[in-house]
N, CA, C and O of each residue as an XYZ file, in Angstrom:
688
protein
N     110.980     93.558    110.300
C     111.630     94.370    109.272
C     110.613     95.051    108.364
O     110.991     95.675    107.372
N     109.344     94.942    108.687
C     108.320     95.564    107.863
C     107.804     94.685    106.733
O     106.974     95.126    105.938
N     108.279     93.458    106.652
C     107.806     92.527    105.621
C     106.592     91.774    106.161
O     106.694     90.616    106.566
N     105.446     92.450    106.159
C     104.254     91.847    106.726
C     103.737     90.684    105.895
O     103.145     89.756    106.446
N     103.943     90.707    104.598
C     103.502     89.599    103.752
C     104.284     88.335    104.106
O     103.709     87.255    104.235
N     105.597     88.482    104.261
C     106.426     87.349    104.672
C     106.072     86.878    106.079
O     106.004     85.678    106.344
N     105.846     87.834    106.975
C     105.483     87.486    108.352
C     104.161     86.733    108.382
O     104.001     85.776    109.138
N     103.213     87.171    107.554
C     101.908     86.520    107.506
C     102.051     85.034    107.178
O     101.401     84.192    107.797
N     102.893     84.721    106.213
C     103.111     83.314    105.849
C     103.644     82.521    107.034
O     103.212     81.396    107.284
N     104.591     83.116    107.764
C     105.167     82.423    108.924
C     104.141     82.252    110.050
O     104.089     81.203    110.691
N     103.335     83.276    110.285
C     102.338     83.158    111.347
C     101.232     82.180    110.967
O     100.714     81.473    111.832
N     100.865     82.128    109.694
C      99.877     81.134    109.268
C     100.406     79.727    109.488
O      99.676     78.834    109.918
N     101.670     79.545    109.190
C     102.301     78.234    109.415
C     102.372     77.923    110.911
O     102.129     76.787    111.318
N     102.698     78.913    111.723
C     102.776     78.707    113.174
C     101.410     78.324    113.743
O     101.320     77.439    114.593
N     100.351     78.981    113.283
C      98.998     78.641    113.731
C      98.659     77.206    113.331
O      98.059     76.460    114.104
N      99.049     76.836    112.126
C      98.796     75.484    111.631
C      99.532     74.445    112.483
O      98.963     73.409    112.826
N     100.789     74.719    112.822
C     101.601     73.771    113.580
C     101.189     73.674    115.042
O     101.148     72.583    115.609
N     100.879     74.833    115.660
C     100.535     74.829    117.082
C      99.605     75.991    117.410
O     100.072     77.061    117.800
N      98.304     75.800    117.259
C      97.352     76.873    117.525
C      97.273     77.275    118.998
O      96.659     78.287    119.335
N      97.890     76.487    119.870
C      97.882     76.805    121.302
C      99.092     77.643    121.720
O      99.201     78.021    122.886
N      99.977     77.931    120.811
C     101.157     78.739    121.111
C     100.715     80.112    121.598
O      99.941     80.785    120.917
N     101.198     80.546    122.779
C     100.779     81.848    123.309
C     101.038     82.988    122.317
O     102.116     83.087    121.730
N     100.050     83.823    122.150
C     100.077     85.031    121.320
C     100.156     84.780    119.815
O     100.226     85.741    119.050
N     100.148     83.551    119.372
C     100.291     83.280    117.943
C      99.134     83.869    117.139
O      99.330     84.361    116.028
N      97.930     83.817    117.705
C      96.779     84.367    116.981
C      96.820     85.895    116.963
O      96.386     86.517    115.993
N      97.337     86.495    118.024
C      97.501     87.960    118.048
C      98.480     88.407    116.978
O      98.219     89.357    116.240
N      99.600     87.723    116.901
C     100.611     88.076    115.905
C     100.090     87.832    114.490
O     100.346     88.615    113.575
N      99.364     86.745    114.332
C      98.741     86.443    113.043
C      97.764     87.570    112.677
O      97.745     88.044    111.541
N      96.958     87.988    113.652
C      96.009     89.072    113.427
C      96.693     90.373    113.051
O      96.223     91.093    112.171
N      97.794     90.676    113.709
C      98.548     91.895    113.401
C      99.041     91.870    111.960
O      98.946     92.868    111.245
N      99.565     90.729    111.540
C     100.035     90.596    110.155
C      98.868     90.729    109.178
O      99.023     91.300    108.098
N      97.706     90.205    109.553
C      96.528     90.336    108.693
C      96.072     91.789    108.575
O      95.689     92.237    107.494
N      96.114     92.519    109.679
C      95.767     93.947    109.634
C      96.721     94.672    108.691
O      96.299     95.447    107.834
N      98.003     94.408    108.863
C      99.022     95.107    108.082
C      98.988     94.758    106.598
O      99.472     95.528    105.769
N      98.430     93.623    106.266
C      98.335     93.232    104.853
C      96.935     93.462    104.287
O      96.608     92.978    103.204
N      96.112     94.206    105.032
C      94.822     94.628    104.498
C      93.691     93.644    104.591
O      92.820     93.626    103.721
N      93.672     92.814    105.631
C      92.585     91.863    105.783
C      91.982     91.977    107.183
O      92.177     91.088    108.012
N      91.249     93.064    107.455
C      90.730     93.281    108.798
C      89.706     92.239    109.265
O      89.611     91.969    110.462
N      88.945     91.655    108.343
C      87.948     90.660    108.749
C      88.633     89.422    109.335
O      88.260     88.940    110.404
N      89.636     88.919    108.618
C      90.368     87.750    109.115
C      91.165     88.111    110.363
O      91.334     87.278    111.253
N      91.657     89.353    110.433
C      92.403     89.800    111.606
C      91.502     89.762    112.838
O      91.908     89.275    113.893
N      90.285     90.274    112.703
C      89.352     90.267    113.827
C      89.099     88.842    114.303
O      89.029     88.594    115.507
N      88.963     87.917    113.381
C      88.756     86.505    113.751
C      89.976     85.964    114.498
O      89.830     85.226    115.472
N      91.173     86.327    114.048
C      92.397     85.869    114.721
C      92.480     86.457    116.134
O      92.844     85.748    117.073
N      92.150     87.736    116.295
C      92.173     88.342    117.631
C      91.147     87.680    118.544
O      91.418     87.441    119.721
N      89.975     87.387    118.001
C      88.957     86.694    118.807
C      89.442     85.307    119.224
O      89.196     84.862    120.345
N      90.121     84.644    118.324
C      90.665     83.312    118.633
C      91.672     83.412    119.774
O      91.671     82.575    120.676
N      92.527     84.425    119.740
C      93.500     84.617    120.823
C      92.781     84.882    122.144
O      93.178     84.362    123.187
N      91.731     85.685    122.097
C      91.017     86.030    123.324
C      90.274     84.839    123.919
O      90.035     84.807    125.127
N      89.905     83.857    123.094
C      89.324     82.618    123.627
C      90.349     81.911    124.508
O      90.007     81.355    125.552
N      91.594     81.938    124.082
C      92.668     81.258    124.798
C      93.206     82.103    125.952
O      93.560     81.580    127.008
N      93.262     83.415    125.734
C      93.832     84.314    126.740
C      93.103     85.657    126.695
O      93.465     86.533    125.911
N      92.080     85.821    127.533
C      91.329     87.077    127.537
C      92.166     88.276    127.998
O      91.739     89.422    127.862
N      93.349     88.008    128.539
C      94.224     89.079    129.010
C      95.329     89.442    128.020
O      96.325     90.054    128.404
N      95.165     89.078    126.776
C      96.158     89.437    125.765
C      95.919     90.894    125.355
O      94.908     91.218    124.730
N      96.863     91.759    125.716
C      96.726     93.187    125.422
C      96.568     93.438    123.933
O      95.651     94.147    123.518
N      97.458     92.862    123.120
C      97.453     93.128    121.681
C      96.136     92.721    121.026
O      95.616     93.438    120.171
N      95.601     91.577    121.425
C      94.331     91.137    120.851
C      93.206     92.091    121.257
O      92.362     92.438    120.431
N      93.190     92.511    122.513
C      92.145     93.430    122.976
C      92.231     94.788    122.285
O      91.226     95.286    121.779
N      93.405     95.386    122.257
C      93.532     96.732    121.673
C      93.254     96.699    120.168
O      92.569     97.576    119.642
N      93.777     95.705    119.490
C      93.592     95.646    118.035
C      92.167     95.289    117.634
O      91.628     95.859    116.686
N      91.554     94.351    118.349
C      90.159     94.028    118.055
C      89.275     95.231    118.375
O      88.377     95.568    117.603
N      89.529     95.874    119.507
C      88.760     97.066    119.862
C      88.891     98.150    118.810
O      87.901     98.785    118.449
N      90.100     98.370    118.315
C      90.322     99.392    117.283
C      89.599     99.033    115.991
O      88.986     99.895    115.360
N      89.667     97.773    115.597
C      88.957     97.347    114.377
C      87.448     97.539    114.531
O      86.779     98.025    113.619
N      86.927     97.158    115.677
C      85.490     97.303    115.916
C      85.087     98.776    115.947
O      84.016     99.136    115.458
N      85.935     99.626    116.517
C      85.654    101.074    116.537
C      85.600    101.603    115.108
O      84.719    102.391    114.765
N      86.539    101.171    114.281
C      86.570    101.625    112.884
C      85.323    101.180    112.120
O      84.882    101.849    111.185
N      84.766    100.050    112.528
C      83.536     99.540    111.899
C      82.281    100.133    112.526
O      81.167     99.781    112.139
N      82.458    101.035    113.497
C      81.354    101.661    114.239
C      80.586    100.656    115.093
O      79.404    100.857    115.372
N      81.244     99.579    115.510
C      80.652     98.619    116.448
C      81.099     99.029    117.856
O      81.841     98.316    118.531
N      80.623    100.194    118.266
C      81.123    100.834    119.481
C      80.853    100.045    120.755
O      81.721     99.936    121.621
N      79.644     99.494    120.865
C      79.308     98.739    122.077
C      80.180     97.505    122.232
O      80.526     97.122    123.349
N      80.530     96.893    121.134
C      81.399     95.718    121.183
C      82.858     96.124    121.374
O      83.628     95.393    121.997
N      83.240     97.276    120.847
C      84.635     97.730    120.929
C      85.027     98.159    122.336
O      86.114     97.820    122.805
N      84.161     98.896    123.010
C      84.525     99.514    124.286
C      85.024     98.529    125.347
O      86.021     98.827    126.004
N      84.386     97.378    125.547
C      84.917     96.448    126.557
C      86.346     95.971    126.245
O      87.150     95.773    127.156
N      86.648     95.791    124.969
C      88.006     95.366    124.596
C      89.011     96.481    124.856
O      90.118     96.231    125.335
N      88.619     97.707    124.540
C      89.514     98.841    124.765
C      89.722     99.085    126.261
O      90.831     99.386    126.703
N      88.650     98.951    127.025
C      88.777     99.107    128.494
C      89.656     98.002    129.079
O      90.456     98.247    129.982
N      89.500     96.795    128.561
C      90.322     95.673    129.034
C      91.794     95.936    128.716
O      92.663     95.683    129.550
N      92.072     96.436    127.526
C      93.448     96.761    127.153
C      94.012     97.808    128.105
O      95.159     97.701    128.540
N      93.216     98.814    128.429
C      93.669     99.865    129.344
C      93.868     99.310    130.756
O      94.766     99.743    131.477
N      93.043     98.372    131.135
C      93.186     97.718    132.440
C      94.489     96.908    132.481
O      95.175     96.876    133.503
N      94.816     96.265    131.373
C      96.032     95.456    131.306
C      97.292     96.318    131.275
O      98.318     95.946    131.845
N      97.212     97.475    130.605
C      98.331     98.431    130.540
C      97.775     99.820    130.826
O      97.459    100.570    129.903
N      97.658    100.160    132.106
C      96.970    101.391    132.514
C      97.459    102.686    131.855
O      96.651    103.597    131.670
N      98.694    102.808    131.506
C      99.160    104.051    130.902
C      99.210    104.027    129.389
O      99.705    104.979    128.785
N      98.725    102.990    128.762
C      98.867    102.819    127.319
C      98.296    103.992    126.526
O      97.089    104.232    126.556
N      99.159    104.723    125.814
C      98.647    105.808    124.968
C      97.691    105.298    123.892
O      96.705    105.963    123.575
N      97.971    104.132    123.333
C      97.108    103.580    122.284
C      95.707    103.294    122.819
O      94.717    103.636    122.173
N      95.617    102.680    123.978
C      94.308    102.359    124.553
C      93.563    103.633    124.937
O      92.361    103.754    124.696
N      94.272    104.572    125.529
C      93.636    105.831    125.914
C      93.136    106.581    124.681
O      92.031    107.123    124.687
N      93.943    106.610    123.635
C      93.525    107.283    122.408
C      92.289    106.607    121.820
O      91.327    107.284    121.456
N      92.307    105.290    121.724
C      91.171    104.574    121.120
C      89.879    104.844    121.891
O      88.822    105.017    121.285
N      89.956    104.880    123.211
C      88.764    105.161    124.014
C      88.322    106.608    123.796
O      87.131    106.876    123.637
N      89.275    107.539    123.788
C      88.933    108.932    123.526
C      88.294    109.115    122.159
O      87.300    109.829    122.027
N      88.857    108.476    121.148
C      88.303    108.571    119.792
C      86.904    107.958    119.739
O      86.016    108.488    119.072
N      86.712    106.849    120.439
C      85.391    106.225    120.483
C      84.381    107.186    121.109
O      83.253    107.296    120.628
N      84.774    107.880    122.174
C      83.870    108.837    122.806
C      83.545    110.003    121.871
O      82.417    110.495    121.875
N      84.500    110.446    121.082
C      84.213    111.492    120.092
C      83.170    110.966    119.111
O      82.206    111.662    118.792
N      83.361    109.759    118.641
C      82.491    109.179    117.621
C      81.104    108.828    118.145
O      80.159    108.712    117.364
N      80.971    108.656    119.462
C      79.674    108.299    120.049
C      79.033    109.497    120.740
O      78.169    109.338    121.602
N      79.462    110.695    120.355
C      78.891    111.948    120.838
C      78.990    112.088    122.364
O      78.027    112.453    123.038
N      80.174    111.787    122.877
C      80.481    112.014    124.292
C      81.728    112.893    124.351
O      82.775    112.470    124.841
N      81.603    114.139    123.838
C      82.795    114.976    123.702
C      83.463    115.353    125.022
O      84.681    115.524    125.061
N      82.704    115.483    126.089
C      83.321    115.849    127.369
C      84.194    114.718    127.897
O      85.292    114.963    128.397
N      83.714    113.484    127.791
C      84.515    112.334    128.210
C      85.766    112.222    127.345
O      86.857    111.941    127.841
N      85.589    112.448    126.038
C      86.719    112.408    125.104
C      87.735    113.480    125.465
O      88.937    113.216    125.511
N      87.251    114.686    125.719
C      88.138    115.808    126.052
C      89.029    115.480    127.239
O      90.237    115.710    127.196
N      88.442    114.949    128.285
C      89.208    114.637    129.496
C      90.326    113.640    129.205
O      91.475    113.845    129.597
N      89.979    112.579    128.524
C      90.965    111.537    128.203
C      92.063    112.080    127.287
O      93.251    111.869    127.532
N      91.655    112.770    126.248
C      92.618    113.235    125.243
C      93.525    114.344    125.783
O      94.713    114.377    125.463
N      92.986    115.239    126.587
C      93.837    116.276    127.190
C      94.909    115.640    128.073
O      96.075    116.030    128.016
N      94.514    114.666    128.887
C      95.497    113.977    129.747
C      96.540    113.254    128.910
O      97.729    113.302    129.222
N      96.107    112.588    127.856
C      97.019    111.860    126.988
C      98.031    112.814    126.353
O      99.222    112.511    126.295
N      97.558    113.951    125.886
C      98.439    114.885    125.186
C      99.432    115.589    126.115
O     100.442    116.116    125.650
N      99.159    115.602    127.396
C     100.159    116.121    128.349
C     101.395    115.228    128.342
O     102.515    115.701    128.533
N     101.180    113.937    128.121
C     102.277    112.965    128.123
C     102.838    112.708    126.726
O     104.004    112.340    126.581
N     102.027    112.898    125.717
C     102.442    112.619    124.332
C     102.031    113.794    123.442
O     101.109    113.663    122.637
N     102.705    114.936    123.579
C     102.267    116.148    122.885
C     102.355    116.108    121.361
O     101.763    116.962    120.702
N     103.063    115.161    120.789
C     103.152    115.103    119.327
C     102.260    114.010    118.714
O     102.448    113.642    117.554
N     101.309    113.500    119.472
C     100.377    112.461    119.019
C      99.294    113.134    118.165
O      98.263    113.565    118.680
N      99.541    113.215    116.870
C      98.698    113.975    115.948
C      97.245    113.520    115.984
O      96.340    114.350    116.069
N      97.011    112.209    115.921
C      95.641    111.707    115.877
C      94.866    112.128    117.124
O      93.671    112.414    117.048
N      95.545    112.167    118.266
C      94.884    112.613    119.502
C      94.532    114.093    119.417
O      93.475    114.500    119.900
N      95.400    114.910    118.809
C      95.079    116.327    118.608
C      93.863    116.483    117.687
O      93.003    117.331    117.925
N      93.800    115.667    116.644
C      92.666    115.727    115.715
C      91.372    115.402    116.456
O      90.380    116.119    116.323
N      91.383    114.327    117.232
C      90.185    113.938    117.979
C      89.824    114.984    119.025
O      88.646    115.272    119.237
N      90.834    115.554    119.681
C      90.574    116.589    120.686
C      89.979    117.834    120.028
O      89.064    118.444    120.582
N      90.478    118.214    118.870
C      89.905    119.361    118.154
C      88.425    119.109    117.863
O      87.589    119.994    118.045
N      88.116    117.909    117.416
C      86.721    117.560    117.137
C      85.874    117.656    118.400
O      84.762    118.183    118.368
N      86.403    117.145    119.520
C      85.675    117.220    120.792
C      85.428    118.681    121.179
O      84.325    119.041    121.589
N      86.451    119.509    121.047
C      86.281    120.929    121.371
C      85.189    121.568    120.504
O      84.324    122.280    121.015
N      85.232    121.315    119.214
C      84.219    121.896    118.328
C      82.816    121.434    118.726
O      81.870    122.221    118.716
N      82.691    120.171    119.069
C      81.372    119.652    119.463
C      80.910    120.239    120.790
O      79.711    120.315    121.059
N      81.860    120.652    121.612
C      81.526    121.289    122.886
C      81.287    122.794    122.718
O      80.994    123.496    123.686
N      81.416    123.278    121.480
C      81.227    124.699    121.229
C      82.416    125.548    121.648
O      82.282    126.749    121.881
N      83.583    124.915    121.741
C      84.799    125.621    122.162
C      85.697    125.830    120.941
O      86.758    125.221    120.812
N      85.233    126.715    120.048
C      85.887    126.926    118.763
C      87.341    127.365    118.904
O      88.205    126.858    118.189
N      87.624    128.286    119.799
C      88.996    128.793    119.943
C      89.958    127.659    120.307
O      91.076    127.608    119.795
N      89.532    126.762    121.177
C      90.394    125.642    121.557
C      90.539    124.638    120.406
O      91.611    124.069    120.204
N      89.459    124.429    119.661
C      89.529    123.562    118.489
C      90.485    124.129    117.451
O      91.277    123.399    116.855
N      90.402    125.441    117.241
C      91.318    126.099    116.303
C      92.763    125.991    116.781
O      93.674    125.793    115.977
N      92.972    126.122    118.091
C      94.327    125.988    118.641
C      94.882    124.588    118.366
O      96.052    124.446    118.013
N      94.052    123.559    118.526
C      94.484    122.190    118.241
C      94.829    122.027    116.767
O      95.806    121.357    116.432
N      94.047    122.627    115.890
C      94.342    122.542    114.456
C      95.685    123.191    114.142
O      96.423    122.700    113.288
N      96.007    124.278    114.816
C      97.296    124.943    114.606
C      98.436    124.053    115.115
O      99.492    123.979    114.487
N      98.228    123.390    116.229
C      99.237    122.466    116.755
C      99.475    121.341    115.750
O     100.618    120.966    115.489
N      98.399    120.808    115.194
C      98.512    119.741    114.193
C      99.322    120.227    112.999
O     100.214    119.527    112.521
N      99.013    121.418    112.521
C      99.731    121.984    111.379
C     101.226    122.095    111.676
O     102.052    121.765    110.825
N     101.577    122.553    112.872
C     102.991    122.713    113.245
C     103.696    121.353    113.339
O     104.824    121.204    112.869
N     103.042    120.380    113.938
C     103.639    119.046    114.059
C     103.887    118.463    112.674
O     104.958    117.918    112.408
N     102.895    118.578    111.793
C     103.039    118.047    110.435
C     104.147    118.771    109.674
O     104.913    118.134    108.951
N     104.242    120.081    109.824
C     105.296    120.845    109.150
C     106.669    120.419    109.662
O     107.605    120.280    108.874
N     106.800    120.210    110.968
C     108.067    119.749    111.542
C     108.442    118.371    111.011
O     109.604    118.119    110.690
N     107.468    117.489    110.920
C     107.734    116.133    110.402
C     108.195    116.183    108.951
O     109.139    115.495    108.565
N     107.523    116.998    108.160
C     107.899    117.114    106.745
C     109.297    117.695    106.611
O     110.065    117.274    105.747
N     109.629    118.648    107.450
C     110.949    119.279    107.381
C     112.063    118.304    107.737
O     113.196    118.460    107.281
N     111.750    117.312    108.542
C     112.758    116.337    108.974
C     112.939    115.190    107.990
O     113.869    114.396    108.127
N     112.051    115.098    106.993
C     112.167    114.031    106.007
C     113.385    114.275    105.125
O     113.698    115.417    104.789
N     114.073    113.195    104.751
C     115.250    113.360    103.889
C     114.895    114.096    102.600
O     113.891    113.795    101.954
N     115.726    115.056    102.241
C     115.525    115.799    101.002
C     114.499    116.900    101.102
O     114.176    117.539    100.100
N     113.973    117.136    102.305
C     112.960    118.171    102.467
C     113.594    119.553    102.400
O     114.677    119.793    102.934
N     112.898    120.436    101.742
C     113.338    121.834    101.691
C     112.739    122.571    102.864
O     111.587    122.321    103.220
N     113.493    123.481    103.481
C     112.918    124.256    104.589
C     111.782    125.142    104.091
O     111.834    125.682    102.986
N     110.768    125.279    104.917
C     109.658    126.158    104.559
C     110.113    127.605    104.739
O     111.165    127.867    105.322
N     109.304    128.542    104.231
C     109.646    129.962    104.367
C     109.748    130.338    105.839
O     110.615    131.120    106.227
N     108.840    129.768    106.672
C     108.858    130.053    108.099
C     110.159    129.603    108.740
O     110.717    130.319    109.572
N     110.656    128.415    108.361
C     111.872    127.871    108.962
C     113.113    128.622    108.507
O     114.104    128.663    109.236
N     113.084    129.220    107.316
C     114.239    129.939    106.812
C     114.441    131.257    107.537
O     115.554    131.781    107.565
N     113.385    131.798    108.122
C     113.449    133.103    108.802
C     114.147    133.034    110.124
O     114.277    134.050    110.808
């Protein structure tokens, strides 16, 4: 229900009662991420991976946290493992693409992100990363096109929010 603080208390209790419960550390880690404690979350994800190296949630979330900390070499194996566990995962594909943008591998990022956006055209963060990859590849027109797509997606989202007024463009 979105009550991550309440969930955190329950997951902490569950870990205390039975630390061997499948996925309990992953769920605990997720609640820690959502309540603003990435350091403890990373420890919880690592704990889950000790018990089950094939836990998708622990791999994707730990990989994402490590990517955000710029621990790219440590992040990539977790992200690849997540993608191996769920081959079509948009989240895993995005995280790997974003990591490639951040590690100055724009061509690898471009390939992944273009494929992802064919399947998930409204994935804003992927458009942002793809625009960055295009700019780094010297493909300004394509980067500008991605920025325009982002602007349109954001405008559509804002227009759909309750109480939103139509923009001048939408009124025409």
